[in-house]
C-alpha positions as CSV (number, residue, x, y, z in Angstrom):
1,M,-65.2,-35.6,59.1
2,C,-64.6,-33.6,56.1
3,N,-67.3,-33.7,53.3
4,P,-65.4,-35.3,50.4
5,T,-67.0,-32.7,47.7
6,R,-65.8,-30.0,49.6
7,R,-62.4,-31.2,50.2
8,Y,-62.4,-32.2,46.6
9,V,-63.1,-28.2,45.7
10,N,-60.6,-27.0,48.0
11,W,-58.1,-29.3,46.5
12,L,-58.9,-28.0,42.9
13,I,-58.8,-24.1,44.5
14,V,-55.2,-24.8,45.8
15,L,-54.5,-26.4,42.4
16,A,-55.5,-23.5,40.4
17,V,-53.4,-21.2,42.5
18,V,-50.3,-22.7,42.6
19,L,-50.9,-23.1,38.7
20,L,-51.5,-19.4,38.2
21,A,-48.6,-18.6,40.3
22,G,-46.3,-20.4,37.9
23,A,-47.8,-18.8,35.5
24,C,-47.1,-15.6,36.6
25,D,-43.8,-16.4,37.5
26,N,-43.0,-17.7,33.9
27,S,-44.6,-14.6,32.2
28,T,-42.2,-12.3,34.6
29,E,-39.0,-14.0,33.3
30,N,-40.0,-14.3,29.8
31,T,-40.5,-10.4,29.7
32,Y,-37.6,-9.7,31.9
33,Q,-34.9,-11.2,29.4
34,P,-35.4,-9.5,26.5
35,T,-35.7,-6.5,28.3
36,L,-32.4,-6.9,29.9
37,T,-31.0,-7.8,26.3
38,Q,-32.4,-5.0,24.7
39,K,-31.0,-2.6,27.3
40,S,-27.4,-4.2,26.7
41,K,-27.3,-3.7,23.0
42,S,-28.6,0.1,23.5
43,Q,-25.8,0.6,25.4
44,V,-23.1,-0.4,23.0
45,R,-22.8,2.6,20.6
46,E,-21.8,2.4,16.9
47,Y,-19.0,4.8,15.5
48,V,-18.5,5.2,11.9
49,V,-14.8,5.2,10.7
50,G,-14.2,6.7,7.0
51,I,-11.4,6.2,5.0
52,H,-10.5,8.4,2.3
53,P,-10.7,6.8,-1.3
54,L,-6.9,5.4,-1.2
55,H,-8.3,2.7,-3.3
56,N,-11.9,1.7,-5.1
57,P,-14.5,0.7,-2.4
58,Q,-14.3,-2.8,-2.5
59,R,-10.4,-2.7,-2.1
60,L,-10.5,-0.2,0.8
61,M,-13.0,-2.3,2.4
62,E,-10.8,-5.7,1.8
63,V,-7.4,-4.1,3.4
64,Y,-9.1,-1.9,6.1
65,G,-12.0,-4.2,7.1
66,P,-9.7,-6.7,9.1
67,I,-8.5,-3.6,11.3
68,V,-11.8,-2.5,12.2
69,D,-13.1,-6.0,12.7
70,Y,-9.4,-6.3,15.2
71,I,-10.8,-3.1,17.3
72,N,-14.5,-4.2,17.7
73,G,-13.0,-7.7,18.9
74,N,-10.8,-5.8,21.6
75,I,-13.0,-2.8,22.5
76,S,-16.3,-4.8,24.0
77,Q,-18.2,-0.9,25.2
78,A,-18.6,0.0,21.3
79,R,-18.8,-1.1,17.8
80,F,-17.3,0.4,15.0
81,K,-18.5,0.2,11.4
82,L,-16.3,1.1,8.5
83,E,-17.9,3.1,5.6
84,A,-15.8,3.6,2.2
85,S,-17.0,6.5,-0.1
86,R,-17.4,6.3,-3.9
87,N,-15.1,9.2,-4.7
88,Y,-13.1,12.2,-3.0
89,D,-16.0,14.5,-3.1
90,E,-18.4,12.0,-1.2
91,F,-15.7,11.7,1.2
92,D,-15.2,15.2,1.4
93,K,-19.0,15.9,2.0
94,K,-19.2,13.4,4.8
95,L,-16.0,14.5,6.8
96,Y,-17.0,18.1,6.7
97,A,-20.3,17.4,7.6
98,G,-19.2,15.6,10.9
99,H,-20.6,12.2,9.7
100,F,-17.6,10.1,10.6
101,D,-16.7,9.6,14.4
102,F,-13.1,8.4,13.1
103,A,-11.3,9.2,9.7
104,M,-8.2,8.4,8.1
105,P,-8.1,12.0,5.5
106,N,-5.2,12.8,3.4
107,P,-3.1,15.3,4.6
108,Y,-5.0,18.1,3.0
109,Q,-8.2,16.7,4.4
110,T,-7.0,16.4,7.7
111,V,-5.9,20.2,7.9
112,L,-9.4,21.1,6.7
113,S,-11.1,19.0,9.3
114,L,-9.9,20.7,12.4
115,K,-12.7,23.6,11.2
116,H,-15.2,21.3,11.3
117,G,-15.2,19.6,15.0
118,Y,-12.1,17.1,14.6
119,R,-8.7,16.6,16.3
120,I,-5.8,14.6,15.1
121,F,-4.7,11.9,17.2
122,G,-2.4,9.8,14.8
123,K,-0.8,9.2,11.3
124,M,0.2,6.9,8.8
125,G,4.0,6.1,9.4
126,D,6.1,6.1,6.7
127,D,6.5,9.6,5.6
128,H,9.2,9.0,2.8
129,D,6.5,7.0,0.9
130,F,3.9,10.1,0.8
131,C,5.2,11.7,-2.2
132,G,3.8,12.2,-5.7
133,T,4.4,10.0,-8.8
134,I,4.0,10.4,-12.2
135,L,3.7,7.6,-14.6
136,V,3.9,7.4,-18.4
137,R,3.7,4.8,-20.7
138,K,7.2,3.0,-21.4
139,D,6.4,3.0,-25.4
140,G,5.4,6.7,-25.1
141,S,7.1,9.8,-26.0
142,I,7.3,11.4,-22.8
143,N,11.1,11.8,-21.4
144,E,11.1,15.5,-20.3
145,V,8.5,17.4,-18.2
146,K,8.2,20.2,-21.5
147,D,6.5,17.2,-23.4
148,L,3.7,16.9,-21.4
149,K,2.7,20.5,-23.1
150,G,-0.5,20.2,-24.9
151,K,-1.1,17.0,-23.4
152,A,-3.8,15.4,-20.9
153,V,-2.5,14.5,-17.5
154,S,-4.8,12.1,-15.0
155,Y,-5.1,12.4,-11.2
156,P,-7.7,11.1,-8.4
157,A,-9.1,14.3,-7.7
158,K,-8.4,18.0,-7.0
159,T,-8.4,17.5,-3.1
160,A,-5.6,14.8,-3.7
161,L,-2.4,15.9,-2.0
162,A,0.4,13.7,-2.6
163,A,-1.3,12.3,-6.1
164,T,-2.7,15.8,-7.3
165,M,-1.3,18.7,-5.7
166,M,2.4,17.6,-5.0
167,P,2.7,16.3,-8.9
168,Q,1.0,19.7,-10.0
169,Y,3.5,21.6,-8.0
170,Y,6.2,19.6,-9.2
171,L,5.5,20.4,-12.9
172,H,4.8,23.9,-11.9
173,T,8.7,23.9,-10.6
174,H,9.7,22.5,-13.8
175,G,8.4,24.8,-16.2
176,I,4.7,23.7,-16.9
177,D,1.5,26.1,-16.2
178,I,-0.8,23.4,-15.0
179,N,-3.8,26.0,-16.1
180,R,-2.6,26.4,-19.5
181,D,0.0,23.9,-21.0
182,I,-1.9,20.8,-19.7
183,E,-5.2,19.4,-19.8
184,N,-6.1,18.3,-16.1
185,R,-8.3,15.2,-15.7
186,Y,-9.5,14.2,-12.3
187,V,-11.0,10.8,-12.8
188,G,-12.1,9.8,-9.5
189,S,-9.5,7.5,-7.7
190,Q,-6.0,6.3,-7.6
191,E,-6.9,3.3,-9.8
192,S,-8.6,5.3,-12.4
193,S,-5.4,7.6,-12.8
194,I,-3.3,4.5,-13.5
195,M,-5.6,3.0,-15.8
196,N,-6.1,6.2,-18.0
197,V,-2.2,6.2,-18.6
198,L,-2.1,2.5,-19.0
199,R,-5.2,2.7,-21.9
200,G,-3.2,5.6,-23.6
201,H,-6.2,8.3,-22.4
202,V,-3.6,10.5,-21.3
203,A,0.0,11.2,-21.4
204,A,1.0,11.0,-17.9
205,G,-1.1,9.9,-14.7
206,A,-0.4,10.8,-11.2
207,T,-0.7,8.8,-8.0
208,W,1.4,7.7,-5.0
209,P,3.8,5.3,-3.6
210,V,0.9,2.9,-1.9
211,P,-1.5,2.4,-4.4
212,W,1.1,2.1,-7.3
213,K,3.0,-1.0,-5.3
214,T,-0.7,-2.5,-4.9
215,F,-1.2,-2.4,-8.5
216,S,2.2,-3.6,-9.4
217,A,1.7,-6.5,-6.9
218,E,-1.7,-7.6,-8.5
219,Y,-1.5,-6.8,-12.0
220,P,2.3,-6.8,-12.7
221,E,2.1,-7.5,-16.6
222,M,0.0,-4.3,-17.1
223,A,2.2,-2.3,-14.3
224,D,5.3,-3.1,-16.4
225,Q,3.9,-1.1,-19.1
226,L,4.3,1.7,-17.2
227,V,7.5,3.6,-15.5
228,V,7.6,6.2,-12.7
229,Q,9.0,9.1,-14.7
230,W,8.8,11.7,-12.0
231,Q,8.6,11.5,-8.0
232,T,8.0,14.5,-5.8
233,E,9.5,15.3,-2.4
234,P,7.8,13.6,0.3
235,L,5.5,15.2,2.9
236,L,3.6,13.9,6.1
237,N,1.5,11.0,5.3
238,N,-2.5,10.4,6.2
239,G,-3.6,11.4,9.3
240,W,-6.2,10.0,11.7
241,V,-8.9,12.3,13.2
242,V,-11.9,11.9,15.7
243,R,-14.6,14.2,16.4
244,K,-14.2,16.3,19.6
245,D,-17.4,15.2,20.8
246,V,-16.3,11.3,21.1
247,D,-16.0,10.0,24.2
248,S,-12.2,10.3,25.1
249,S,-11.7,6.7,26.6
250,I,-13.1,5.1,23.5
251,A,-10.8,7.7,21.6
252,D,-7.7,6.6,23.6
253,E,-8.5,2.7,23.1
254,F,-8.8,3.1,19.6
255,A,-5.9,4.9,19.4
256,R,-3.7,2.6,21.5
257,L,-5.4,-0.5,19.6
258,L,-4.1,1.4,16.4
259,F,-0.5,2.4,17.3
260,S,0.2,-1.2,18.8
261,L,-0.5,-3.4,15.5
262,H,3.0,-3.6,14.3
263,N,3.8,-5.0,17.9
264,N,2.1,-8.4,17.1
265,A,1.8,-11.1,14.2
266,Q,-1.6,-10.6,13.2
267,G,-1.4,-6.6,13.2
268,R,1.8,-7.0,11.0
269,I,0.0,-9.0,8.7
270,M,-2.9,-6.4,8.0
271,L,-0.5,-3.3,7.9
272,E,1.6,-5.3,5.2
273,R,-1.7,-5.3,3.1
274,L,-2.1,-1.3,3.2
275,P,1.0,-1.4,2.9
276,V,2.6,0.7,5.7
277,S,4.6,-0.3,8.5
278,R,2.9,1.4,11.5
279,F,0.4,3.8,12.5
280,E,1.7,6.5,15.2
281,P,0.6,9.5,17.2
282,A,0.1,12.8,16.1
283,T,-1.3,16.4,17.1
284,D,-2.7,19.2,15.3
285,E,0.5,20.8,15.3
286,T,2.2,17.5,13.4
287,Y,0.9,18.8,10.3
288,Q,1.9,22.4,10.1
289,R,4.6,21.6,7.3
290,V,1.3,20.9,5.3
291,R,-0.2,23.8,6.1
292,D,2.9,25.6,4.9
293,F,2.8,23.7,1.8
294,L,-0.8,24.2,0.8
295,E,-0.4,28.2,1.1
296,K,2.5,27.8,-1.1
297,F,0.5,25.8,-3.3
298,S,-2.4,27.7,-3.4
299,D,-0.3,31.0,-4.4
300,T,1.6,29.8,-6.9
301,V,-0.3,27.1,-8.6
302,R,-4.1,27.4,-8.0
303,Q,-6.4,28.5,-5.4
304,I,-7.5,26.2,-2.9
305,E,-8.9,26.5,0.6
306,H,-6.4,26.1,3.2
């Protein structure tokens, strides 16, 4: 016959072993799950997407944010973060330092980015909209180009193509020496250039159709005080570039989603807010016309890197 005391002790030992095994199992499970979760997160790389200052940072995030969100929702193996820049100088520094993985620069910046590790894979459509516009007040006294002599003209930035270089080339070909006959004011953004002429700080202000259309739609009463007095010939629209070290499968999927936006209702709504009808494929060779213009501009108007 078993000793009751010994049987009780044996029972306690068995119970302790069972409890200890259970505790070990729980400990292993609790540690394992977070480790897997952390590993999964680390595998999803974040890519920075930069858009040149078409608008002020808040407006740019409002109109391009939904597109980046859409791409995030359709590419599970990567995450894309939209980053705005306060002005052209800040954007230029980031782009030429290779800070952006994907970027939509203006055509001038697009061409220069090729020297800094990028390749062109796409562009905005609607090339007919990529032209310079020169605004004046309706109640002002600027009727002919020669009336600008001795006056100030506003532009977003020296490196803006449609809103600065193309209008300056237009003035040059219509009898204005932009380095001597007028005062050039680079005011930081498209909206600032428009507002400078609206408030009478300058005799004329240069921009391009996309921000002018947006401004006219949002502030019709103010826009009604201005008129597009002159418009340049069009050139190629803004480009899309990707840094050459970005995984080609990620770049290809990003491009596929971007170029198919106009094929679905959700995408068309997002494009309408830009506004542009579509994005489309492009290559480094696509921008030869831009290179030709930049060389001509640098030789005849003012020297620029090209």
